[in-house]
C-alpha positions in Angstrom: 5.1 -1.9 1.0 3.7 -5.4 0.4 0.6 -5.8 -1.8 0.8 -9.5 -2.3 -1.9 -11.1 -4.6 -4.0 -8.0 -4.5 -7.3 -7.4 -6.2 -8.5 -3.8 -6.6 -11.8 -2.7 -4.9 -12.0 1.1 -5.2 -9.3 2.7 -3.1 -8.9 -0.4 -1.0 -7.0 -3.5 -2.0 -7.1 -7.1 -1.0 -4.1 -9.0 0.3 -5.1 -12.7 0.0 -8.6 -12.1 -1.4 -11.1 -14.6 0.2 -13.3 -16.8 -1.9 -16.5 -15.3 -0.5 -17.0 -11.6 0.4 -19.4 -8.7 -0.3 -19.7 -5.0 0.5 -23.0 -3.2 0.9 -22.9 0.5 1.9 -20.4 0.7 4.8 -20.6 -3.0 5.7 -18.1 -5.5 4.6 -19.0 -9.2 5.0 -16.2 -11.8 4.7 -16.1 -15.5 5.0 -12.6 -16.4 6.1 -11.1 -19.2 4.1 -10.0 -22.2 6.2 -6.3 -22.5 7.1 -5.7 -18.7 7.0 -3.6 -16.7 9.5 -1.0 -14.0 10.1 1.7 -15.3 12.4 5.5 -15.5 12.5 7.5 -18.2 14.4 7.0 -17.4 18.2 5.9 -20.5 20.2 4.4 -22.4 17.3 7.4 -22.4 15.1 5.6 -21.7 11.8 5.1 -18.7 9.5 1.7 -17.9 8.0 0.9 -14.9 5.9 -2.3 -15.9 4.1 -5.0 -14.2 6.2 -7.4 -11.8 4.4 -6.8 -8.0 4.6 -8.8 -5.4 2.8 -6.5 -2.3 3.1 -5.9 1.2 2.1 -2.4 2.6 1.7 -1.7 5.4 4.2 1.2 7.7 4.7 1.9 9.1 8.2 -0.2 9.3 11.3 -3.8 8.2 11.4 -6.8 7.1 13.4 -8.6 4.0 12.0 -11.8 2.7 13.4 -14.3 -0.2 12.7 -16.9 -2.2 14.4 -16.5 -6.0 13.9 -18.7 -8.9 14.7 -18.3 -12.5 13.8 -19.7 -16.0 14.0 -16.6 -17.3 15.9 -16.7 -21.0 16.2 -13.3 -22.7 15.9 -10.0 -22.1 17.8 -8.2 -18.9 16.7 -11.1 -17.6 14.5 -10.2 -13.9 14.4 -11.4 -10.6 12.9 -10.4 -7.0 13.4 -8.0 -4.4 12.0 -4.4 -4.6 10.7 -1.6 -2.2 10.1 1.0 -3.7 7.7 4.3 -2.6 6.4 5.2 -6.0 4.9 5.2 -9.7 5.8 7.6 -9.2 8.7 6.3 -6.0 10.2 2.6 -5.7 11.1 0.0 -5.4 13.9 -3.4 -7.1 14.0 -6.1 -6.6 16.6 -9.6 -7.6 17.2 -11.6 -10.5 18.6 -9.9 -13.9 18.7 -11.7 -17.1 19.8 -9.5 -19.3 21.9 -10.6 -22.4 23.8 -14.2 -21.3 23.9 -13.4 -17.7 25.0 -13.7 -14.4 23.2 -10.5 -12.4 23.6 -9.6 -8.8 22.7 -6.4 -9.7 21.0 -3.3 -7.7 19.7 -0.4 -9.3 17.8 2.6 -7.1 17.1 5.1 -8.6 14.6 8.6 -7.3 14.0 10.3 -10.4 12.5 8.6 -12.5 15.2 5.1 -12.2 16.6 4.1 -11.4 20.2 0.5 -11.8 21.4 -1.5 -10.0 24.2 -5.1 -10.7 25.1 -7.9 -9.3 27.3 -10.8 -11.6 28.1 -14.2 -10.4 27.0 -17.7 -11.5 28.1 -19.0 -14.9 27.0 -20.9 -13.3 24.0 -19.4 -9.8 23.6 -21.3 -8.9 20.5 -19.8 -6.3 18.2 -16.4 -4.9 19.1 -15.5 -1.3 18.4 -11.8 -1.1 17.5 -9.6 2.0 17.1 -6.0 2.2 16.1 -4.1 5.5 16.5 -0.7 5.9 14.9 1.7 8.6 16.0 5.1 8.2 14.3 6.4 4.7 15.1 4.0 4.2 18.0 0.6 2.5 17.7 -2.2 2.6 20.3 -5.0 0.0 20.2 -8.3 0.9 21.9 -11.5 -1.2 22.0 -15.0 -1.3 23.5 -18.0 -3.5 23.6 -21.6 -2.3 23.8 -21.9 1.3 24.9 -18.7 1.3 26.9 -16.1 3.9 26.3 -13.0 3.0 24.3 -10.2 1.7 26.5 -6.5 1.3 25.5 -5.4 -2.4 25.5 -2.0 -1.9 23.8 0.7 0.6 23.1 3.5 -0.7 20.9 6.4 0.3 18.7 5.7 -0.8 15.1 7.8 0.9 12.5 9.3 4.3 11.6 8.5 3.7 7.9 5.7 6.2 7.0 3.7 4.3 4.4 1.6 1.3 5.6 -1.5 -0.6 4.7 -4.5 -0.3 7.1 -7.8 -2.1 7.1 -10.1 -4.9 8.1 -8.5 -8.4 8.7 -10.0 -11.8 9.1 -8.5 -15.4 9.4 -9.5 -18.9 10.4 -6.3 -20.9 11.2 -7.8 -24.1 12.6 -11.4 -24.5 11.5 -13.6 -24.6 8.4 -13.8 -20.8 8.1 -16.4 -18.4 9.6 -18.2 -15.2 8.6 -17.2 -11.8 10.0 -18.9 -8.4 9.4 -17.1 -5.0 9.5 -19.1 -1.8 9.8 -18.1 1.8 9.4 -14.4 1.5 8.6 -12.8 4.9 8.6 -9.3 6.2 8.5 -8.2 9.8 8.8 -5.4 12.0 10.0 -5.5 12.5 13.8 
């Protein structure tokens, strides 16, 4: 399991700690450093593994949940949840801002990244995310407002049992932006 340039924060650990972040109660506020991303090769031809992840190690199946909201401004500003084995095997999901649109986004990476999106409303507000892992399979659910959670992706990720799980944020193209994560939980299903 990859822990990169981690800094300890209780039972959670930073991968690529941002310059500006705080935690108050169950709310984590992070300013994404500019030029950060998680991506491998597909379409764009580059590899970036410098996005911010505050994660907890987990062994086996789980349900992870968080509510995320951000001041998305520049192309590819993104915030959500990540499940990570190492730099070549991971999943990130959440809101990604692309060409002026808020998208529910899921990237699954096993050596190379793929990307799926679902358009959201012009200003979706906070997004509730839930990831459920059962063996090698991962389900991603999301909801805005008071809507019920809906599945937006089912994917094979890894048969390895031990992974990192937690809030993720990155700002590939712009000057950085602020995201807020509330109520992150992880537990056995």
